[in-house]
C-alpha positions as MATLAB code, in Angstrom:
seq = 'XXXXXXXXXXXXXXXXXXXXXXXXXXXXXXXXXXXXXXXXXXXXXXXXXXXXXXXXXXXXXXXXXXXXXXXXXXXXXXXXXXXXXXXXXXXXXXXXXXXXXXXXXXXXXXXXXXXXXXXXXXXXXXXXXXXXXXXXXXXXXXXXXXXXXXXXX';
ca = [
     -24.151  -35.022   -0.025;
     -23.533  -32.181   -2.459;
     -23.560  -28.409   -2.035;
     -23.315  -25.760   -4.726;
     -23.380  -22.053   -4.015;
     -22.485  -18.679   -5.491;
     -21.500  -15.687   -3.338;
     -20.663  -12.082   -4.249;
     -17.796  -10.471   -2.315;
     -17.202   -6.720   -2.815;
     -13.419   -6.978   -3.202;
     -10.895   -7.739   -5.961;
     -10.262  -11.397   -6.799;
      -6.664  -11.317   -5.521;
      -7.894  -10.032   -2.140;
     -10.520  -12.786   -1.885;
      -7.974  -15.432   -2.892;
      -5.513  -14.156   -0.275;
      -8.257  -14.258    2.396;
      -9.077  -17.878    1.504;
      -5.414  -18.722    2.092;
      -5.029  -16.741    5.332;
      -5.002  -19.093    8.334;
      -6.222  -16.427   10.785;
      -9.064  -15.398    8.470;
     -10.130  -19.021    8.014;
      -9.968  -19.732   11.739;
     -12.116  -16.677   12.461;
     -14.753  -17.670    9.896;
     -14.976  -21.469   10.157;
     -17.915  -22.152   12.511;
     -16.753  -23.916   15.679;
     -13.053  -23.735   14.753;
     -10.881  -24.087   17.852;
      -7.531  -24.522   16.155;
      -6.139  -24.208   12.635;
      -2.490  -24.934   11.915;
      -0.742  -24.578    8.570;
       1.909  -27.258    8.097;
       2.858  -26.190    4.562;
       1.521  -24.113    1.669;
      -0.979  -26.881    0.919;
      -1.490  -28.763    4.226;
      -3.703  -27.581    7.095;
      -4.859  -29.266   10.285;
      -7.991  -28.235   12.166;
      -9.970  -28.919   15.313;
     -13.634  -27.982   15.027;
     -16.623  -28.464   17.350;
     -19.907  -29.001   15.499;
     -23.459  -29.766   16.508;
     -25.657  -31.548   13.987;
     -29.099  -32.155   15.445;
     -28.611  -34.004   18.738;
     -24.984  -34.953   17.945;
     -22.212  -32.636   19.134;
     -18.641  -33.640   18.404;
     -15.092  -32.351   18.237;
     -13.582  -33.162   14.862;
      -9.879  -33.338   14.160;
      -9.008  -33.253   10.507;
      -6.604  -32.484    7.721;
      -7.201  -30.335    4.644;
      -5.117  -30.353    1.479;
      -5.262  -27.360   -0.878;
      -4.561  -27.627   -4.596;
      -4.031  -24.128   -6.040;
      -4.049  -25.305   -9.669;
      -4.986  -21.916  -11.207;
      -4.360  -19.107   -8.676;
      -6.002  -16.686   -8.120;
      -8.843  -17.921  -10.358;
      -9.439  -21.411   -9.009;
      -8.378  -24.035   -6.502;
      -9.648  -27.216   -4.962;
      -9.445  -28.676   -1.488;
      -9.927  -32.095   -0.005;
     -10.200  -33.074    3.609;
     -11.262  -35.589    6.172;
     -12.141  -35.362    9.809;
     -12.838  -37.797   12.602;
     -15.306  -37.030   15.369;
     -14.787  -40.189   17.408;
     -18.085  -41.867   18.296;
     -20.013  -39.214   16.335;
     -18.515  -40.456   13.082;
     -16.392  -39.115   10.297;
     -16.628  -36.801    7.327;
     -14.543  -36.604    4.183;
     -14.929  -34.686    0.983;
     -13.727  -31.882   -1.185;
     -14.666  -28.705   -2.988;
     -13.810  -26.854   -6.171;
     -13.740  -23.062   -5.832;
     -13.766  -20.571   -8.722;
     -13.215  -16.831   -8.275;
     -14.506  -14.690  -11.143;
     -13.920  -10.952  -11.427;
     -17.205   -9.096  -11.853;
     -18.162   -5.443  -11.661;
     -17.692   -4.242   -8.086;
     -15.980   -7.363   -6.775;
     -15.656  -11.121   -7.073;
     -18.135  -13.921   -7.683;
     -17.119  -16.987   -5.682;
     -18.658  -20.257   -6.846;
     -18.095  -23.567   -5.115;
     -19.190  -27.145   -5.562;
     -18.612  -29.454   -2.621;
     -19.161  -33.161   -2.049;
     -18.954  -34.968    1.266;
     -19.400  -38.449    2.663;
     -20.254  -39.042    6.303;
     -20.385  -42.098    8.513;
     -21.169  -43.127   12.075;
     -23.881  -41.439   14.155;
     -23.900  -38.486   11.765;
     -24.986  -40.699    8.888;
     -27.887  -42.020   10.972;
     -29.382  -38.531   11.445;
     -30.884  -38.348    7.989;
     -29.720  -36.554    4.901;
     -32.140  -33.600    5.209;
     -30.858  -32.643    8.664;
     -27.203  -33.092    7.695;
     -27.618  -31.246    4.371;
     -29.495  -28.395    6.076;
     -26.790  -28.056    8.718;
     -24.037  -28.152    6.077;
     -25.765  -25.382    4.102;
     -26.185  -23.273    7.235;
     -22.523  -23.719    8.238;
     -21.211  -22.915    4.755;
     -23.436  -19.803    4.601;
     -22.056  -18.686    7.996;
     -18.489  -19.192    6.765;
     -18.936  -17.273    3.505;
     -20.964  -14.464    5.111;
     -18.166  -14.005    7.660;
     -15.487  -14.126    4.947;
     -17.330  -11.603    2.751;
     -17.829   -9.263    5.716;
     -14.189   -9.416    6.857;
     -12.816   -8.993    3.325;
     -15.140   -6.025    2.709;
     -14.046   -4.469    6.031;
     -10.428   -4.885    4.986;
     -11.149   -3.140    1.685;
     -12.655   -0.147    3.545;
      -9.860    0.117    6.131;
      -7.423    2.985    5.526;
      -3.926    1.995    4.465;
      -1.482    1.996    7.369;
];
């Protein structure tokens, strides 16, 4: 499964990059996220509850960040296990480009799934993945924009 998307966020690139590396921001925006723990600058562990069609599962997983060109670009890889529901593993490349009035975030993600999830059909899984990623980025854009409007303390 592959996803590719472009999102405009009305904030400077450094602000968007910082938000994408803020554990509390990520936890607030990842749909179904119950727990997100940072073990190091590049290692995160998460517990997420997701429902894909008739299958609802609690996934435990690890994510590794590779900030190879901060704040312009980074990649991440991860894998999660949902017990009887199956597993998911994959990665994404994220590019942040300064544009007039904010930042253009572009990502390309690839994922492999197995178990009951894989039996649901690619259209259902792909549609759910698109919906979840849109929820995440809409939340992120909203929270970053709110932060930009907040008066300095």
